[in-house]
N, C-alpha and C positions, 0 to 999 in steps of 0.2 A: 307514792301512789300514782302520780302522773306518769312517771317512767314505767311503772308496772303495766299500766293501761296501754301505753304505747307498745310495749313489748308483746302484750297479749294480743292486741289488735294485729300487730305485724305477724305474730305466730299464726293466728287464725287466717290471715290473708294468704300466707304461704300455703297453709293446709288446703284452703279453698282453691289455690292456683294449681296444686299438684294434680287433682283429678281432672281439672280443665286441660292441663298439659297432656295428661295420659289420654284424655278423650281425643284431643287433636292428633296425638301420635297414632292412636288407633285408626282415626279417619285416614291419615296418610298411608298407614300400612294397608288399609283396605283398598285405597286407591291404587297402590303399587302392585297389589296382587293381581295376577292375570285373570281375565275372564275368557269366555268362549270366543270373543272377538277383539280383545285388546290385551296388551302386555307383551311379554317376551317368553319364548320357550325354545329349548334346544331339542331337536329330534335327530334320529339316526336313520340311515337308509343304505341298503346294499348298493354298491356301485352300479349294478345292473339297472337300477331304477332312477339313476341320476336325471336323465332327461325328463321323464314324466313327473318325478317329484318336484323338480325345479319349476316345471310348468304349473303344477298345482299350487305351489307356494306363491308364485308371481301373481296369479289371478286372485288368490285368497287375500294377499296383502293389498292388492289394488282395490278390492271391495271393502276391506277393513283396514284403513290406513293407520290405525292405532295398534295394529298387530305386527309383531316382528318374530319371524321364525328363523332360527339359526339351524343349519343342517350339517351333520357330520356324515360324509359319504365314506364308506369303508367296506371291508369284506363282510360277508354274512355272519361269520363267527364273531368278528369283532363287534358288529352291531348288537348282537345279543349280549355280549360281555358288557358293553356300555349300558345296556338296559338293566342288567343285573346289578351293576355298580351304582345305579341312579345317576349316571352321567347324562342320560337323555331321558325324556319323558315318554317317548314312543318311538317305534321303529317301523320301517317298511321293508319286508323281506319275503322270501319265497317259502317260508315254513312257519309253523306255529311253535310255541314253547314245547320243549320236551317235558316228560313227566318230572324229571329231576329239577328242571328250571321252575316248573309250576310249584313243586313242593317247597322250593326255596322261597318263592314269593309268599306262599301260604304261611310259612314259618314267621314271616314278617307281618302277618295279618293283611296281606295285599292280595287282591284277586284280579289280575290283569284282564282287560278286555281284548279279545282276539276276534278279528272279523276278516273274512275274505272280501277283497275290494276289486279284484280283477283276475283274469286268467292270462298268463304270460306264455311265451314260447321261446325256446332256444332256436337260434338261426344258425345254420351251417353255411359258410361262405367259401368260395373258391376264387382263384385268380380269374380275371376277365378273359384271358386267353383260353382257359380251361372250359371246355364246353360239356364236360361230364357233370351234368347237374340233375340227373334223375337217379335216385338211390332208394333201395328198399330198406326197411328198418333192420332186417336181418343182415344185410350187407354192412350197415353201420355198426351193428353189434360185433361182427367179425373184425372190423377195424379196431374198435375200442377194446376188444378182448386180446388184441395182439396177434390175431391169426393172419391178417393181411397187412403187411407193412409197406407195400408198394402202392402207387397211385392207381385208382380205379380205372379200368380200361373201358373205352366206349363200347356199348353194345348196339344191337340192332334196334335202337329205340323206335325208329320209324315203323318197324314191323310189329311193335307191341311188347317187346321184351325190354327189361331194364339193363343198365350197364352192370357188368359183373366185376367183382374184385379180382384183380389179376396178379400174377407173380413175375411179370416181365420186368426185369431190372432196368430196362431202357426207359420205362415209364417214369422212373424217379422215385426216390425214397419219400414216403409220407412225412410231413412235419405238421403235427396238429398243435394249434396254439390256442390257449385259454387266456382270459383276461388277468386273473390273479390266482394264486394258490389259496385254497380254502374258500373259494368264491361259491356262490350259489350255482353257477354254471358247472364248475368242476364237480360239485357234490351231486348234482343231478345226473351227470354222465356216469359217475362212479356207481351210483345207486341203480341206474336203469339200463346201462349199456355195457359197463365194464365187467370184468370177472374177478371175483374174490376181493372186491373193494380196492382194486389197484389199476392204475392206468399204465399202458405200455410205455416203453422207453422213448418212443418217438413223439411223446406229448410234452409240451413245454408251456410255461407260463410267462406272460409278458407283464405289462403294467397298464391295464385298462382296455376297454373295448376299442377305443380309437387306435391304440397301438396294434391290436389284432387286425383291424381293417387295413391299416397301413402295411403291415407285414404281408398279409395275404395279397394285397395289390401288387407287391413287388416280387413274390415268390410263387412260381407256377405250381409247385408241388405242395403248397400249403393248404391246410383245411382249418378254417377258423370257426370258433364257437363264440357267439355274442348274444346279447339279449335283443329281442325284437324291437324294443323302443329306440334302439340306436340307429335303426335304418328305416323306420316306418313313417315318420312325420314328414310328409312330402312338402310341407310349407317351410321346413328348415333348410337353409341353403347348405349347411354342412352335411345333412342327410342326402341331399341331391348329389353332392360331390362324392359321398361314399358309395352311392348306388352306381355311379359311373365307373367306379374302380373295381368292383367285385361282382360276381354272379351269385345268386341265391339258389340254394339247393332245394328241389322239391322232393318230398319223401312219400313213399307208399308203405302202408302197413302190410300189404299182401306180398307173398313170396313170388308169385308169378303174375304181376300186375299188367294191366293195359295202361295206355297213356292217361286215361281218365281217372286212374287210381292214384296219381301223384298230386300232392298238394303242397303249395307254398304257405308260409305262415301269415296269411291274411287274417284279419280279425274274425271274419265269419268262419273260416276253417278252424281257427283256434276255439271259437265259442262252441261249435257243433262237434268238435272232436275229430275232424277229418285229418288235421295235422297232428302227428303223433307225439312230438316233443313239447308237450305242454305242462304247465305247472301253475298252481294257484299263487296269488299274491295276497299277503296279509298285512294289516296294520295291527301291531301288538302294542297296547298302551298300559302303562302302569300308573297313570294319573288317578289319584284317589279322590278327585273332586272335579267339578265341571269348570275346567280351565281352558286355556288356549289350545292345548293338545286335543281336548274333546271337541272344540270348535272346528279344528282342522280335520279331525277324524270324520265329523259329520259332513263337512264340505266335500271331502273326497268321495263319499258315498251318495252325495246329492246328484241331481240331474246334471248340473253344470260340471261338477267334478268328474262324473262318469263320461261326459262328452270329451273332456280333456284326455282321459284314459284311452278312449276310442281313437282320438286323433293321433295319439302316440303309438298306435298299433297294437295295444292290448285289448282283450275282450272284456268289456265292462260287465258288471253283475246286472245292470239294467239293459233293457233292449233299446239299442240305438241303431238306426239304419243309415249307413254311409258306405262308400267304397274307397278303399285305399289300395293301390297297386304298386308293385315294384318293377 
């Protein structure tokens, strides 16, 4: 009897301890789960937005020191692939989900949140020696359609006319350079300026915006395409150095423009549509609860987050007055 009582007591003690252990485990799991301002999350972003994304994360983590955001910078196509595979919680890119991508998420009973957070611009850069920096949109279309393979000839800009695309072989063969294959930049040019979804054979891909800037700085006949936030934060010493090495092209939508019709990719010109090569920037989130991804999402759209966007040369969705010049 005594032995039985001891065993019974021990058995009940163990049974009482199990729910207590489960309760403690549940508390630990709850603590480990990320919240809007704490925990860890992995996000993805197009390489185009590496400077501004990094700036947003640095400020966010400084404000919330229990938050840790890991970022995978990759091409636009790869960023969406990572989101579909649940390798990242959200992404920053220049497009929203396609209908097929939305249907895939819906099949999983997931309904991703998509929101425009800024307006971005593609910047065309040329060698510092090259002073041909005023082009019409139609001239650029001719270049990307493969109709003009030689460098643009200087026109009588001072008299009000823009430079014209020329066929003088002495001007040098064009070499157009992009950051990556299948990047947001190349997709934009293919969709808006190229013909039949194909770029001419004098277009090349390098390995990042920095490489594009370096290549253009060393090649007189090069035309580079980069994202605006790589050359717009004048408080960044690397940006100051980049601006010393290249010239920024001003573009006009008009076929017969005056000098006042040419615009550079300043935030105000992007925001009000004066600069023609603009695109929206989105955050696309698959987070199914209010976690750290949601907290970062909210921060980017807040006043502070939007000021960071403006400082990095993109046009925010909120009205912020400031001047950035190249």
